[in-house]
C-alpha positions as CSV (number, residue, x, y, z in Angstrom):
1,X,168.0,134.4,111.1
2,X,165.5,133.4,113.6
3,X,162.3,135.0,114.3
4,X,160.0,135.4,117.3
5,X,156.2,136.4,116.6
6,X,154.1,136.9,119.6
7,X,150.3,137.2,118.9
8,X,147.8,138.6,121.2
9,X,144.1,139.8,120.5
10,X,141.0,141.3,122.5
11,X,142.7,143.6,124.8
12,X,139.6,146.0,124.9
13,X,141.2,149.1,126.1
14,X,138.2,151.6,126.5
15,X,138.0,154.9,128.3
16,X,139.0,153.5,131.8
17,X,135.4,153.7,133.5
18,X,133.8,150.4,134.7
19,X,132.0,148.5,133.8
20,X,132.8,149.2,130.2
21,X,136.6,149.0,130.7
22,X,138.5,145.9,129.6
23,X,142.0,146.6,130.6
24,X,142.4,147.4,134.2
25,X,145.4,147.7,136.3
26,X,145.8,144.0,136.4
27,X,146.3,143.7,132.7
28,X,148.5,146.6,132.3
29,X,151.0,144.9,135.0
30,X,150.6,141.7,133.1
31,X,151.3,143.7,129.9
32,X,154.5,145.7,131.0
33,X,155.9,142.4,132.3
34,X,155.2,140.7,129.1
35,X,156.7,143.3,126.9
36,X,159.9,143.3,129.1
37,X,160.4,139.7,128.6
38,X,160.0,140.5,124.8
39,X,162.9,142.6,124.9
40,X,166.4,141.7,124.9
41,X,167.3,139.5,127.9
42,X,163.7,138.6,128.5
43,X,162.5,135.1,129.0
44,X,160.6,135.1,125.6
45,X,163.5,135.8,123.3
46,X,166.3,133.3,122.3
47,X,169.3,135.8,122.7
48,X,170.5,135.3,119.3
49,X,172.3,138.3,117.8
50,X,170.1,138.2,114.4
51,X,166.7,137.4,116.2
52,X,163.8,139.7,115.1
53,X,160.7,140.1,117.3
54,X,157.5,141.0,116.3
55,X,154.5,141.6,118.0
56,X,151.1,141.1,116.5
57,X,148.1,142.8,118.2
58,X,145.4,140.8,116.3
59,X,142.0,142.8,116.3
60,X,140.0,144.5,119.2
61,X,143.3,146.1,121.1
62,X,140.9,149.0,121.6
63,X,137.1,149.2,121.8
64,X,135.8,152.2,120.0
65,X,132.1,150.6,120.7
66,X,132.3,150.5,124.5
67,X,134.7,154.1,124.8
68,X,132.9,157.1,125.6
69,X,130.7,158.5,124.5
70,X,128.3,155.9,123.3
71,X,126.8,156.4,120.1
72,X,124.0,155.0,118.2
73,X,124.8,155.3,114.7
74,X,125.1,152.9,111.7
75,X,128.5,154.3,110.5
76,X,131.2,155.5,112.1
77,X,132.9,158.7,110.7
78,X,136.8,159.8,111.4
79,X,135.7,162.5,113.6
80,X,133.7,160.3,116.1
81,X,136.6,157.7,115.9
82,X,139.0,160.4,117.1
83,X,137.0,161.7,119.6
84,X,136.5,157.9,121.2
85,X,140.5,157.5,120.6
86,X,141.1,160.6,122.7
87,X,139.3,159.2,125.6
88,X,141.2,155.8,125.4
89,X,144.8,157.7,124.9
90,X,143.9,159.6,128.1
91,X,142.9,156.6,130.2
92,X,145.9,154.1,129.2
93,X,149.1,156.3,129.1
94,X,151.0,153.5,130.6
95,X,149.9,151.1,127.9
96,X,151.4,153.3,125.2
97,X,154.8,154.3,127.2
98,X,155.3,150.5,127.7
99,X,154.7,149.9,123.7
100,X,157.2,152.7,123.3
101,X,159.7,151.1,125.5
102,X,159.4,148.0,123.7
103,X,159.9,149.6,120.0
104,X,163.0,151.5,121.2
105,X,164.7,147.9,121.4
106,X,166.7,146.8,118.4
107,X,164.8,144.7,115.8
108,X,161.4,145.0,117.5
109,X,158.0,145.7,115.3
110,X,154.5,146.0,116.4
111,X,151.8,145.1,113.7
112,X,148.1,146.0,114.6
113,X,145.5,143.9,112.6
114,X,142.1,145.4,112.7
115,X,139.0,143.6,114.6
116,X,135.4,144.5,114.9
117,X,135.6,146.5,118.2
118,X,138.5,148.8,116.3
119,X,137.7,148.5,112.6
120,X,138.6,152.0,112.9
121,X,142.2,151.4,112.8
122,X,141.6,151.5,108.8
123,X,141.4,155.0,109.3
124,X,144.7,157.1,108.3
125,X,143.8,159.8,110.9
126,X,143.5,157.3,113.6
127,X,146.9,155.6,112.7
128,X,148.5,158.9,112.9
129,X,147.2,160.0,116.3
130,X,148.2,156.2,117.6
131,X,151.7,156.7,116.3
132,X,151.8,160.3,118.3
133,X,150.6,158.3,121.5
134,X,153.4,156.0,121.1
135,X,155.9,158.6,120.3
136,X,156.9,156.6,117.2
137,X,157.7,159.2,113.8
138,X,155.8,158.3,110.8
139,X,158.9,157.8,109.2
140,X,159.4,154.6,110.9
141,X,156.3,152.9,109.6
142,X,158.1,149.7,109.1
143,X,158.4,149.3,112.8
144,X,155.0,150.4,113.8
145,X,152.5,149.4,111.3
146,X,148.5,149.1,111.0
147,X,147.8,146.4,108.6
148,X,145.3,147.4,106.1
149,X,143.8,143.8,105.0
150,X,141.8,141.5,107.2
151,X,144.4,138.7,106.9
152,X,148.1,139.2,108.0
153,X,150.9,136.6,106.9
154,X,154.2,137.7,108.5
155,X,155.6,134.5,106.9
156,X,154.6,132.4,104.3
157,X,153.6,129.4,106.5
158,X,151.4,131.7,108.9
159,X,148.0,133.4,108.7
160,X,146.5,135.7,111.3
161,X,142.8,137.2,111.2
162,X,141.0,138.7,114.1
163,X,138.3,136.1,113.0
164,X,135.0,138.5,112.8
165,X,135.0,137.9,108.9
166,X,133.4,134.3,109.7
167,X,130.9,135.7,112.2
168,X,127.7,136.8,110.8
169,X,126.9,139.3,113.4
170,X,130.4,140.9,113.4
171,X,131.1,140.6,109.6
172,X,131.7,143.6,107.7
173,X,133.7,143.8,104.4
174,X,131.6,146.2,102.1
175,X,133.7,149.2,101.4
176,X,136.8,148.2,103.2
177,X,138.1,145.1,101.1
178,X,137.8,143.8,97.6
179,X,136.5,140.0,97.1
180,X,140.4,139.3,97.0
181,X,141.4,140.7,100.1
182,X,143.1,143.6,99.0
183,X,142.2,146.9,100.6
184,X,139.9,149.6,98.9
185,X,140.9,153.3,99.5
186,X,140.2,154.2,102.9
187,X,136.7,155.6,103.6
188,X,135.3,158.6,104.8
189,X,132.9,156.4,106.8
190,X,132.8,153.0,107.9
191,X,129.3,150.9,107.7
192,X,129.4,148.9,111.2
193,X,128.6,145.4,111.4
194,X,125.0,144.3,112.5
195,X,126.6,143.1,115.9
196,X,127.9,146.9,116.4
197,X,124.4,147.9,116.0
198,X,123.3,145.4,118.4
199,X,125.9,146.4,121.1
200,X,124.8,150.1,120.7
201,X,121.3,149.6,121.1
202,X,121.3,146.7,123.3
203,X,124.6,145.3,124.5
204,X,125.6,148.2,126.1
205,X,122.2,148.4,128.1
206,X,122.8,144.9,129.2
207,X,126.5,145.3,130.3
208,X,125.4,148.3,132.2
209,X,123.2,146.4,134.5
210,X,125.0,142.8,134.1
211,X,128.5,143.2,133.2
212,X,129.3,139.6,134.0
213,X,127.2,138.4,130.8
214,X,130.3,139.4,128.6
215,X,133.0,138.0,131.3
216,X,131.6,134.3,131.9
217,X,134.0,131.4,130.5
218,X,132.4,129.6,128.6
219,X,130.4,132.3,127.1
220,X,126.6,132.6,127.6
221,X,124.6,132.3,124.7
222,X,122.0,135.0,123.9
223,X,119.0,132.9,124.3
224,X,120.4,132.2,127.8
225,X,121.0,136.0,128.3
226,X,117.4,136.8,127.2
227,X,116.1,134.1,129.5
228,X,118.0,135.5,132.6
229,X,116.6,138.9,131.5
230,X,113.3,137.9,131.5
231,X,113.4,136.7,135.0
232,X,115.9,139.3,136.6
233,X,115.3,142.6,134.8
234,X,111.7,142.4,132.4
235,X,111.7,146.1,132.0
236,X,115.2,145.9,130.5
237,X,114.3,143.1,128.3
238,X,111.7,145.2,126.8
239,X,113.8,148.4,126.3
240,X,116.2,146.0,124.6
241,X,113.7,144.5,122.1
242,X,112.1,147.8,121.4
243,X,115.6,149.3,120.4
244,X,116.3,146.3,118.3
245,X,113.2,146.1,116.3
246,X,113.4,149.8,115.6
247,X,116.7,149.0,113.3
248,X,114.7,147.0,111.2
249,X,114.1,148.0,107.6
250,X,110.5,147.5,108.3
251,X,110.0,147.9,111.9
252,X,107.3,146.3,113.7
253,X,105.4,146.5,116.9
254,X,107.7,145.0,119.7
255,X,106.4,142.5,121.8
256,X,103.2,142.6,120.1
257,X,101.9,139.3,121.0
258,X,102.0,140.0,125.1
259,X,98.6,140.6,126.5
260,X,98.3,143.3,129.1
261,X,100.4,142.6,132.3
262,X,102.3,139.4,130.7
263,X,105.4,141.5,130.3
264,X,105.8,140.6,133.8
265,X,105.6,136.5,133.1
266,X,109.0,135.4,132.4
267,X,107.9,132.8,130.1
268,X,105.8,134.6,128.0
269,X,108.3,137.6,127.6
270,X,111.1,135.3,126.8
271,X,108.8,133.8,123.9
272,X,107.9,137.2,122.3
273,X,111.1,138.4,122.6
274,X,112.7,135.4,120.9
275,X,110.3,135.9,118.2
276,X,111.4,139.6,117.8
277,X,114.8,138.7,117.9
278,X,114.6,135.9,115.2
279,X,112.9,138.4,112.8
280,X,115.6,141.0,113.6
281,X,118.0,138.3,112.6
282,X,116.1,137.5,109.5
283,X,115.9,141.2,108.4
284,X,119.8,141.6,109.0
285,X,120.4,138.7,106.8
286,X,118.5,140.2,104.1
287,X,120.5,143.6,104.6
288,X,124.0,142.0,104.3
289,X,124.6,141.8,100.7
290,X,128.4,140.9,101.4
291,X,127.6,138.1,103.5
292,X,128.9,134.4,102.6
293,X,128.4,131.1,104.2
294,X,131.5,130.0,106.2
295,X,133.1,126.9,104.6
296,X,133.0,124.1,106.9
297,X,130.4,125.4,109.6
298,X,127.1,123.8,109.7
299,X,124.6,126.2,109.9
300,X,121.8,123.6,109.8
301,X,123.2,121.9,113.0
302,X,123.8,125.1,114.7
303,X,120.3,126.0,114.2
304,X,119.0,122.8,115.3
305,X,121.1,123.2,118.8
306,X,119.4,126.7,119.2
307,X,116.1,125.2,119.0
308,X,116.8,122.8,121.5
309,X,118.4,125.3,123.8
310,X,115.2,127.3,123.3
311,X,112.7,124.2,124.2
312,X,115.2,123.8,127.5
313,X,114.9,127.6,128.5
314,X,110.9,127.6,128.0
315,X,110.9,124.9,130.4
316,X,112.9,126.0,132.7
317,X,110.8,129.6,132.5
318,X,107.6,127.7,132.7
319,X,108.2,126.5,136.3
320,X,109.3,130.2,137.5
321,X,106.3,131.7,135.7
322,X,103.6,129.7,137.6
323,X,101.8,131.9,140.2
324,X,102.8,129.2,142.8
325,X,106.6,129.7,142.0
326,X,108.7,129.9,144.9
327,X,112.4,131.5,145.6
328,X,113.7,128.0,145.5
329,X,111.5,127.5,142.0
330,X,113.3,130.6,141.0
331,X,116.9,129.2,142.0
332,X,116.3,125.9,140.0
333,X,115.2,127.8,137.0
334,X,118.3,130.0,137.0
335,X,120.5,126.7,137.7
336,X,118.8,125.2,134.4
337,X,119.4,128.3,132.4
338,X,123.1,128.4,133.2
339,X,123.2,124.7,132.4
340,X,126.3,122.4,132.3
341,X,129.1,124.4,130.6
342,X,130.1,122.5,127.5
343,X,133.8,121.9,126.2
344,X,135.1,124.4,124.0
345,X,134.1,124.4,120.3
346,X,135.7,125.8,117.2
347,X,132.6,127.8,116.4
348,X,132.3,129.7,112.9
349,X,135.5,131.3,113.4
350,X,137.4,128.3,113.9
351,X,135.4,126.8,111.1
352,X,136.6,129.4,108.9
353,X,140.2,129.4,109.9
354,X,140.2,125.4,109.4
355,X,138.9,125.9,105.8
356,X,141.5,128.5,105.3
357,X,144.2,125.9,106.2
358,X,142.4,123.2,103.9
359,X,142.3,125.7,101.1
360,X,146.2,126.7,101.6
361,X,148.3,123.7,102.1
362,X,151.4,126.0,102.3
363,X,150.4,127.2,105.6
364,X,151.1,125.6,108.9
365,X,149.2,127.7,111.6
366,X,146.3,130.1,111.1
367,X,145.6,132.1,114.2
368,X,142.7,134.3,115.2
369,X,141.1,135.8,118.5
370,X,137.6,137.1,118.6
371,X,136.0,134.6,120.5
372,X,137.4,135.2,123.9
373,X,138.2,131.5,124.3
374,X,141.8,130.2,123.7
375,X,141.9,126.8,121.9
376,X,144.3,124.9,119.8
377,X,143.2,122.4,117.3
378,X,145.2,120.2,114.9
379,X,143.9,119.1,111.3
380,X,143.8,115.4,111.5
381,X,145.0,114.7,108.1
382,X,147.7,117.6,107.6
383,X,150.5,119.3,109.7
384,X,148.5,122.1,110.2
385,X,146.6,124.1,113.6
386,X,144.5,126.5,114.1
387,X,145.1,128.5,117.1
388,X,142.7,131.1,119.2
389,X,144.5,133.6,121.3
390,X,141.7,134.4,123.5
391,X,141.5,137.5,125.3
392,X,143.2,139.3,128.2
393,X,139.9,140.6,129.6
394,X,138.5,139.5,132.8
395,X,136.9,136.0,132.8
396,X,134.9,134.5,135.1
397,X,134.2,130.7,135.5
398,X,130.4,130.0,134.5
399,X,128.8,128.6,137.3
400,X,127.6,125.0,137.1
401,X,123.8,124.2,138.2
402,X,124.7,123.0,141.9
403,X,126.7,126.1,142.5
404,X,123.7,128.1,142.1
405,X,123.0,129.0,145.7
406,X,120.8,131.6,147.4
407,X,123.8,133.7,147.9
408,X,125.2,133.2,144.1
409,X,121.6,134.1,142.7
410,X,121.6,137.2,144.7
411,X,124.8,138.7,143.6
412,X,123.6,137.7,139.8
413,X,120.5,139.5,140.2
414,X,122.6,142.7,141.5
415,X,126.3,142.2,140.7
416,X,129.0,144.0,142.4
417,X,131.4,145.3,139.7
418,X,134.1,144.7,139.4
419,X,133.9,141.7,141.2
420,X,136.7,140.9,144.4
421,X,137.1,137.5,145.8
422,X,135.3,138.6,148.9
423,X,132.2,139.9,147.3
424,X,131.8,137.8,143.9
425,X,130.7,134.1,144.0
426,X,132.4,133.4,140.6
427,X,135.8,132.2,140.6
428,X,138.2,134.2,138.6
429,X,139.7,132.4,135.6
430,X,141.8,135.3,133.6
431,X,144.5,134.4,131.6
432,X,147.0,136.7,129.7
433,X,146.8,134.2,126.9
434,X,149.4,134.8,123.9
435,X,150.7,132.6,120.8
436,X,154.4,132.1,120.8
437,X,155.9,131.4,117.5
438,X,159.8,130.3,116.6
439,X,160.5,130.3,113.1
440,X,163.2,130.8,110.5
441,X,162.9,133.9,108.4
442,X,161.6,131.8,105.5
443,X,158.9,130.2,107.8
444,X,159.5,126.7,106.6
445,X,161.1,125.7,110.3
446,X,158.3,127.0,112.6
447,X,156.8,126.0,116.0
448,X,153.8,127.6,117.8
449,X,152.5,127.4,121.1
450,X,149.7,128.9,123.1
451,X,151.1,130.4,126.6
452,X,149.7,132.6,129.4
453,X,151.6,134.9,130.9
454,X,151.6,134.6,134.9
455,X,151.9,137.6,137.1
456,X,153.8,136.6,140.2
457,X,157.0,137.5,142.4
458,X,158.9,135.9,139.7
459,X,157.2,136.7,136.3
460,X,157.0,133.7,133.8
461,X,155.0,132.3,131.3
462,X,153.6,128.6,131.1
463,X,152.6,126.6,128.0
464,X,149.1,126.0,127.6
465,X,149.4,123.9,124.4
466,X,152.1,122.8,121.8
467,X,150.6,122.5,118.3
468,X,152.1,119.1,117.4
469,X,151.8,117.1,114.3
C-alpha cells in the first residue's frame, strides 16, 4: 500500500474581519484547489488503487486568540472557546464545506494537531462542534481526528509537531501532557501561554494599528517593533508596556525612569520600554515551572545577538531623537531599524526538531510550523531532514534599507489594510506552502518535499525543496 501525507500549518482562521483575519478569499481559493488536487484524479495523488491520502493540519488552523471577542484572561474555558469557535465557523463556511468534500472521497483522512493559537482543540466539546461544522458523524472518528498529543507520528519514520513547545513564549504543557508526552485527562480550563497573554494585552493592540508587523518576511523582531513604535506611536508603546507590566507577579511602575516629557523622546521611551519588557520576561521565566531549555539552542548566543541588536537600535533612535532631527533623519533611522533581512535560520523550533531527529535515529523527517517561515534543513551526518511548512497567511517582503522612501515611510506610519498592489509599497510574497510525503505504509520508503500551491488559470504546485541525503 502507498501513503501520501500532506502537511499544512498556520492557516489562522479567525472571525472574518480585518485586520485580524488570516484566511481571506485568496487563501480560500487556494484551499479549495489544493483539496481538489488531493482528491482522486488530482495532481497530488499517484492514482494507485491502494493509495491512502492523509491531510495533517499541524497547528494554528484556527486562531482562537485573534477571533472575536478579544479577551484578557490567563485561562481559556470551554464556554469561551465555543463562543469564539462559533464566530470562526460563521465566517468560514466554505472552508468546512471543502474539507467535507475531501473527506467524502475514498481513503481520505484529516488529522488536526493542536498549536498555540488553537490549543482549544484539546477540548472534547470543541472537537464535537467542529465535527458538526464539517458534517462528519462522531462514529467516523478514524477519518476526522483530533490528535491529543503534541507530537503526531503518522508513520514510524515521520514526526510532526506544531513547534511551539520549543518556543519559551508560546510553550505550555502543564496540565495538558505528562513528561512522557502522553495526554492528561481533558481539562475544564486551559492555562494559556505567556505569549498568549502578550497577544491579548499588547499584540492585538499593535496589530490593530500596524498589522504589517506580523506579516513581514523575514519577520521583524520584537526589539525592532518596539523601536518603530517609539517613533510612530509613542502613546501606543506606553499603553503596551503598561499592560504587560500589569501581568507581572509583582507589578511595578511602568516606564518609571522617564522624566516629564520624555515619553515623546523616542530613544528614552525605547530604553525604558525595553527595561520593562526585560523585567516582564524574567518574571515569566520565574512563573513557568514546566519550561526546559531547548537542546541544541544556544541561548547565550541568542541573548548576545539581542544585545547587539539593542545597541544598533539605540544608535538609530539617537539620531531621530535630536531636536534638530528632520524628516530625512527619521527616514534614515527607520531604514536602520528595518535593517537588511538576514537569511532564514532554524531558531529554537528548528533546534528542538533537529534535536528530536538526533535522539531518534529511526526518524527520517521531522516537520513543524509555528515560525511562519518555510525551511528545509538536512542533518549533515545522518539521512534525516527538518521541514517547516511556513504559513498560508499573507506575507509581505520586509523592505531593505534602500527601499525606505518617503512614500514607503508614509505607508508604514499609516498603513492601508488589507494592502493592495496599488496602495502598498511592500511586495507580496505569500506562498501556500505544504509538505508532500510519499511513503510505503511501514514508512521505510519515504520521500518528502516542501511545495507551494500556485493559484493560476491551470492550478498546480511547485516543488520548493526536496529533502535529499
